[in-house]
N, C-alpha and C positions, 0 to 999 in steps of 0.2 A: 365623141361624148357630147354629150347633151347637156346643159346647164338651163335648168329650169330658170319659168318667169320666177317662182315664190325664190329658190332659193339665191336670186339674184335682187329681188325685192327685202328680203330679211337680210343680207349683207346691207346693204343700202339702209334701213332703217337702222340696224345697228351701228351704222358708224355715225348715224347722227347724234344715236344716243351717247355715243364714245365722244363724241363731241367736248360735252357739257356733262360729267355724271354728276355732279352736284344737285342737279335741276331738272324737275321732271321733263317730258316731252309730250304732245298730245300725239293719236294719230295723224289730227287733221297738220299739222306741223310739219309731220315725217312727211305724209303724203304730198303737201304743198312744194317743200322743199327739195323733195327728190321727183316727184311730177310722177308719183305712183296713182294707180286709180284705189280713192280712198276705200270703199268697199273690200279690195281683194288685200291691199295691206292689215286692214282690220282681222280678215281672217287669219294670215300669216304671221301676228302678232301674237297673238291667241295661240297658235304651235310655239312657238318662241318664248309664250309664259309657260307651256305647259313642261316644257324642257331647261327652264331655271334657265335660258338666257338672257331672259326680261325679268322686273317683276314690275309689279302693276297697283297705285293707289286709286278708288275712286274719289271723287269729290273736287271741290272748286282749288285744291292745292294739291289735285292728283295727275298721273300722267305714266307714262313708264319709266324705267331705268331702265340702265342693264344689271342682270341678273348676276353678274361679277367683273371683277376687271377686266378691259379693252386687253389685255395684256394677257390674261385667261381664258378668251375664249377664242376660238381658230375657225378657219372658215368650214374643215372639215365636220366642225360641231353644227354649225348651221345649216351647214346641207344636210345632213343627218338628221335634224331635227325637223327640217320641211319635207324632203325628199324620202328618208329611212334608207335603203340602198343608195351607194354613190352610183355607183353603175349596175343595169340590167339587162339584161337580152330578154326580149319578147316580154318584161313586164316579170322576169325570174331570177332571184339574184345567181353569184355566177359560180357560189361554190356546189354546189352538187352537177355540174354543167359536164359532160361528157358526150364526144363524138367518137363511133366510130370509124375502122380505115384509116385511110391517107388523111382526113379533118381530123385525127385524134390530139397531135399538136395544138390544135388551135383555141380551144378552152383555156390552155396556157398562159398564150399571148394575151386573152382577155384580161382574166386574170389578175397579170402582171400590169397592165393598164391602170389598172383598179389601183393598184398598189402604191404605182407611181403616183395616180392622183392622188391617192390619199396621204402620200407622205408630202406632197405640196402643200396639199390642202391645211395636212397637219399640223407643218412648220410654218404657216403663216398667220400670226394673229389680228384683231382686229386693230392693234397696237400699232404694229406695223403698216399699214396700211397708211393712219392717220399721219397729218403733214407731221415732221418732227419739230419745227418749231412752234407745236402745239401740245409735245407731249412733255411728261415728265419722267424722272429716270424711270419710275416705276411702270411705263407705259401709259398708263392715264392723262386723259388730258385735265389740262388746268382750268379754273374756272374763269378765264378772262377768256370773253368773248370774240378774241380779235381776228377771227377766221371768218366773221361774217358783219354782212355791213348791217348799218343799223335799222333794226326793224323788219330784216330779214326771217326772222324766227317771232312772228307775233306771237305767236297763241303755243308759249310755253308753257302756261298752267290752265288749269280747265278739266273739264271730266274728261277719264280716260275713256 
């Protein structure tokens, strides 16, 4: 199984946004904090926005926020938003895969792997990945910035 750079970067960006859901975060701040190439992150965030996982606002008070609470966004949501199918074989979905003769059982194995991966990813929310001390009972981060050193996120405001 291959985890794409897009899925990894998208998840890391969403976790940054989940840290302080009440304040916007710029792509520049996310890219800097997570050491992600800015141009690549900008396109990934665009896909997350189209999927409703982030929302944006332009202007001096703008930036990006989570589109839903961290407890409602799963890793499966993220992977499907940026990659489409979870697992493909030669760039084709596994649904219609069929082999003749002795290999006829193999497509079922690939589909079981996909189902199990989807179950793990679907059962893991952004909130479950955040440090327990930084989440409230709803799985959302509180607004205190106690996990970051002063100045670590200097660019929380600015154009999106």
